[in-house]
N, C-alpha and C positions, 0 to 999 in steps of 0.2 A: 255464705257461712256466717255463723254468729261469732262472738268474740272468743268463746272457748274453743270452737272448732278451728278458728284462724290461728290461735296460739298453738294448738296441737299440730296443725299443718306446718307452721313455721319451724317448730322443733324438728319435725320429720324432715323438712326440706334442708335445714342446716346440717342435720346428721349425715346427709349424703356427702357433704364435703369431708366430714370425718371419716366416712367409709372409703371414699374414693382417693383421698390425697396420698396415702402411702404408695399407690401404684405409680403416679408420676415421680414421686420423691425417690423411691427405691428402685423401680424398674426402668425409669427413663433417665434419672439424674444421678443418683448416688451409688448404687451397687451394680445393677445389671450391665450398664455400659462397660464397666471394667471387667466383669465376668465374661461378657460377650467378646471383648477384644483380646483378653489374655488367655481364656480357657477355651471358648468356642472357636474363635478365629486363630487361636494359638500364635498371637503376636505377628500376624500377617502385616505387611507394610501398608496394605490398603484397609486396615482395620477401621480407621476413622471414617473412610468413605463408605464402607459397608454398613456401619452403624448409622451414619447420617442418612444413608439411602433407605434403610429399613424404617426409620422414623418418618422420613419424607413420603415413602410409599403409603404408609398407613394414613398420613394426613391427606394424601391425594384421594384416597377412597372416601374419606369423610368429606372432603372438599366437594366431590362430585355428587354425593348422595344427600348431603344435609339440607339444601334448600327444598328439594322435593319431599324429603322426609318430614320437614317442618310443615309444609302445606298439607300433607296427608294426615299428620297428627292433629292439626287444627280442625280439619273437616270431619275426621272420624272420631275426634275426642280421645285419641289414643296416646296422649303424652306419656302417661304412666306405664302403659303396656310396652311401648317402644323402649322406654328407659329401662324397664326390667329386663327385656330380652338382651339388650346391648350390655347391660351390667353383668348378666350371667355369662354372656359370650366372653367378656373380658376375664372374668374369674376362671372360666374353663381353659382358655388359651394360656393364661398365666400359670395355672397348675400344671399344664402339659409341658411347660418348659423344663420340668425336672426329668423328662424322658430322654432327650437327645444327649449323647455322651460328648466328652471333650473332642473338639474338631468337627462336630456336626454343625458347621456354621450355617448352612442353608436351611436346616430344619429349625434352628433357633431364629433365623431371620424370618421365616414364614410365621412362626408362632408369635413373635413380638409384634409383627405387623397386625395379626388378627387380634391380639390382646389390646393393642393401642387403638385399633378401629373401634372396639367395644367401649373402651374407656372414653375416648374423645367423642365418639358418636352419640353417647348417652347425654352429653353435656347440653346440647341445644334444648332437649326436652326438659331437662332439669332446670336450666336457666329460665326457660319460658314460664315457670311457675312464679318467678320473682314479682312481675307486675300484678299477678293475681293475689299475692299475699301481702303486699306493702303498697301504700300510697306514694305519690311522687316525693313527699317530704321525708320519707323514711327508707327509701330504696337503698341509698348509699349505706345507711347504718346496717340494715339487714344483710346486704351483700357482704359488707366488710366483716360483720360478726361471723357469718358462715365461713368466709375465707380464714378468719382467725381460728375458728374451731378446727378447720381442716389442718392448719399448720400445727396445732397442738396435738394432733393425732400422731405426728411423726415420731416424737420421742417415745411414745408407747409402742409404736410399731417397730422402731429401732431396737428397743429393749427385747422384743420378741425374736428378732432375727440375729441379734448380736452374738449369742452363743454359737450360731452356725457360721457367721462370717468373720468373727474376730481372729480366727486362725490364718486369715489371708487366702490368697488364690493359688498357692503352691500345690504341687501334686499330693501332698499329705493331707490337705484340707479341702481340695476342690470338690470332692463328693459331698461333704457336709455343706459347703457354701452353695452347692447346686440345689439344695432343698429350700433356699430362701423364697423362690417363687411360690411354693406351696403355702407358705405362711402368709404371703401377701394375698393370695387367692382366698384363703380362709377368712382373712380380715375383711375383704370386700363383701363376701357373702354374709357374714355374721352382722356387721355393722350397717349394712344397707337394709336390714329387716325393719328397723323403726321407720325408715323412709317409706317403704312400700306399705306399711301398716297405717301410718298416720297421714300420708298425703292423699287427698281425695282424687278420685278419677274425674277427668274433665269431660263435660259434654261437648258435643260437636259445636264448633264456633259459629258455623253458618249453615243454613239449609242449602240443599242442592236439588236439582231437578231429578225426579224419580227415574227417568230413563237414562241417566248418566251415572257412570261408575265413579266411585271415590277417586280412582286414579286419574280419570279424564278431567274431573273437576279440579283436582290438585294441579295438573299441568296447566289448566287455564288460569288458575289463580297465580301460579308461579310466573307466567308470562305477564299478567297484569301487575303483579308486585314489582317486577323488574322495571316496568314502565313508570310506576308510581314512585319508586325510590328516587328517581332522577328529579322528580318535582318537589321532593322534601329536602330543602337546603341543608338542614342539620344532618340528616342521614347521609346525604350525598357527600358531605364534607367529612363525616366521621369514618365511614367504612373504608375509604382509601387510606386514611391515616392509620386506622386499625390494622389494615393489611401490612403496612410496613413495620410498625413498631412491634406487632406480634411476631413477625418474622424474626426480629432480633431477640425477643424474649424466648422464643422457641429454641433458638440456637444456644442461648445461655443455659436453659434448662437441660438441653441434650448433652452439652459438652463441658459443664462445670467440673465434674469429677475427672474427666479425661484430661482437661487442661491442667488442673491442679496436680495430677499424677505425672503426666508426661513432661510438662514444662517446668514445674516447681518441685518435683520429686516427692509429692505427698504419698504416704503409704495408704493402704486400704483403711486402717484404723483412723488415720488422720482425716481421710476423706469422709468417713462416716461421722466423725466428730464435727468436721466443718459443716456438713449438711444438717446435723443435729442443732448446732448453734444457729445456723441460718433459718431453720424452721421456727425455732423458739423466738428469734428476733422478728421474723416475718409476721407472727401472730399479732403483736401489738401494733406493728406497722399498718396492717390491714384494718385493725380496729380503729386506730387514731385517724387514718386518712379517710375512712368511711364517714366518721363523724364530722371531720373538717369539710368534706365534700357537701354534706347536707347544710353546712353553715355558709361556706364561701363559694360553692358551685363546683359541680363535677368536672367541667372542662378546665377550670383554673387549676384544680388540684392534679388533674391529669397532666397538664403542662409541667407542673412542678416535678412530677415523677419522671417524665421524659427527659427533662434537662439533667436530672440527677443520673439517669441512665447513661447520658453522654460522659459524665464524669467517671462513672464506673468503668466504661469501656476504655477510656484513656488510662485510668489507673491500672486496670488489669493488663493492658498491653505493656505498660512500663514496669510492672511488678517484677522485682528480681530477688525478693526474699519472701519467705513464707509469712512473716509478720506483716509485711506491707499488703500481701494478698488477703490476709485475714481482715484487715481494715477495709479493703475494697469490698470484700464479701459481706461485711457487716452492713455497709451502705446499700448494697444490692438487695440484701434481705429485707430491709425496711420498705423498699418500694416494689418488690416482686409481687407479693400478694395484693398490695395496694393498686398497682397498675391493672391487674386482672379484675379486681373487685370493682374499681371505678368504671372500667369499660363495660362490665356487665350491667351495672346500675344505669349508666348513660343509655345503653341500648334499651333497657327496660322503659326508661322515660320516653324514648323516641318511638316505641312500638305502638302501632294502632291497635285499639281494642279488638279482641277476637282473632288477631293475627300474630300473637306473641311468639308462638313456636316457629312460625314462618319467618319472622324477623330475626329471631335468634338463629334460625337455620342459615340466613344470609350472613349474619355475623360470623358464624362458624365457617361459612363459605369463604369469606374474606380472610379470616384468621388462619384456617387450615390451608388455604391457597398460598398464603405467605409461608406457612410452616413447611410446605413442600420445599420451598427455596431455602429457608433459614438453615436447617441442619445440613442439607446437602451442599450448600454454598460454603459453610464453615469447613466441612470435611474436604471439599474439593480444593479450597484455598490452602488449607493446612497441608494437604498432600502435594499440591503443585509447588508451593514455596518452601516446603519442609519447615514451616513455621506456624505454630498456633497463634502467635502474637499478631501476625498479619491477618489471620482470620478474625481475631477479636476486633481489629480496627475496621474491617468490613462490616462487622455487626453494628458498630457505632454509626456507620453511614445510614443504615436502615432506621435507627432511632431518629437521626436528623431529618430524614424524609418524613417520618411520622409527625414531627414537630411542625414542619412547614405546612403539611396538609391539614393538620388540626386547626390551623389559623382560619380555615374556611368555615369552621363551625361558629355560628353567631353566639357570642357570650351573653347577649341579652336574652330575655325570656322569649322562647318560641313555643307555640302550641301546635301540636299536630292533630291528626284526625281523631285521636283517642282522647283529646283533652289534656294530655300530659304535656309537660314542657321541660325545658332545660335552662340552666342559668349560665 
């Protein structure tokens, strides 16, 4: 691509964060967990466990399919097509959430699983464009800028759904609040259009023998990649670390609104305001950390984020007032997008040329594998001990494990088979 085409592709790529971000923000974090628990599950005692299990099941599907899907996309050149199909699947399942009535918890359970499979399943194909659009010196910046753009979409999306949700989740407003998923689905469809118009289709990354199907070659490459990852010291150090700290981040995303509501007495309006402020703060956090990573090193800045997460978990577990929790949430906001953006950029630097989607598939494999455990562990500990504070402390243990394992990644410059490196 020439400079003009690359610029257009970068704009289209970053716009996907803008299109996609309201789904996890509203449907997984801020609004729908409360709607699911209080309207669809009608206050059942196992509401936390049901919600955590729905999110974990969706992550399990992505966990199983993402490495093979990544290999298939690299061989067939189908990154963009796979991404489109999964995006439309997310939008369709999200829109369908308006159909089940109050108490139809299992229908809502199935649809949120399908919607989240679409949303999360599209991300490896999206992320795999990063090393194709930026060189190693600017990956942190481009990744951080896209995350920042995604967080800035939340205030606008919230303004769209606020007239429906501001009346709360009581019987007099439940039907209006139940229309929120339709708004989110429309947002995804409309704002993903620039992405699919501006992003180029990718050619097949490698040739294959004529007598072999794409699927058989993909399986062969998958087996070979598993063997090769163990010989790449940086990758072999990063992926286990990513497994654990993403476990914790997933639990934070899934249960922030429920924790604030049940433990600290936040109303729906207060929860929406909390998530609004968190998204506004997260945007400059991702922006600044992305630039700092290009200057000081991705791994070093990732360490900073993880140590701050330990402080956040300790603070949340001790929080006994709404004001103190607001302070903790402010710190969490600064590092939430930064943690994810830096991880994406680091994986981009470590990915061998021609196998970007496959490598991001393995990143998703590690991340979603942990995300199976994160939400369901939080829900199980909360149910078992009747304490969400205990579940927050368990979340901190996962961050600590991520720190310990990240030390295995060499901080000096390493060059992999693609000629990229990390600092």
